[in-house]
C-alpha positions, 0 to 999 in steps of 0.5 A: 319496065316492070313485067307481070308475074306469069299467070296474073292479069293486068295490074290495078294501075294498068286498069286505072291508066287505060280508064283515064285515057278512055275517060279523057277522050270521052270527056273531050267528045262530050264537050264537043257534042254539047257545043262547048269550046275553049281552054277552060271548058276543055280542062274541066271536061278532060279532068272530069273524064280522067277522074271518072275513067280512072275510078271506073277502071279500078272498079272493073279491076276489083270486079274481075279479081272478085269473079276469078 
């Protein structure tokens, strides 16, 4: 397991991974809220949520690094 150097925050990959996990859950919740079901709809909503969450995670990381 890779350790972060002291004094630095979480890496961009960490933000991307956390964003993807949160996006996955948001995609599945959105799917069920809209009344969709099934394997194909689940794959589409989950994949879309993962990609969107990863993008948001990277943007948040860049914003936090810029503000520091």
